[in-house]
N, C-alpha and C positions, 0 to 999 in steps of 0.2 A: 426536491432533491438538491443536494449540495454540489460543491465543486469536485471534479474527479481527483482522487487521491494522488495519482501519478503527476498531475499538473501542479498540485500544491507542493508535493515533495520536490519537484524539479525547480520550482520557483524559490524554494528554501535551500537549494543546493544539495539536496539529499538524493543520492542515486539509488533507485530501487530497480534491480535487474528484472527484465521481462523476457518472456519466451513467446508464447502463443498470442498474447493479448486478448484471450477469451476466457481465462480462468481455469483452463484445463491442465496446464503443465505445472502450475503452482510455483513457478520460478519467482514470482513476485509476492509470495506469501509473506505477510507481516502479522505480528501478534499485537492485538490491541491491549490497552492497559488493563482490561478486565480478564485477559487470558484467552479470549476468542481469537482464532486465526481467520484471516480473510485474504483474498487475492486482491492486491492493490490495483490491478489492471481493470477490474470490474467494480470497484468500490468508490464511494464518494465520501467526503467529509460531510457529516449531516448538516443540513441547513441550520443556521443559528448558532453553531458551535464556534467558539473563538479559537479553540485549540483541540488537538487530538494527539494523544501520546501513543506512539507505536514502537514496537521493538523489531529490529531487522534481524533476520537470520542470515548466517553466512554459510554458503555451500560452494566449496572450491571447484566443483564440477561445472558450475554455471559460469 
């Protein structure tokens, strides 16, 4: 298993909002470069990957 996505984003200076930190509220949902959506709070960058491109959603209610 790779490094937690939220830790990698934080180190890169990218803020990903969170809510429940269990993947239930989807506040941290990001879209991967292949179009799949994941909850960043329960996801990791796959081991051995040098980079991972994600798209952040904007929700003014969070």
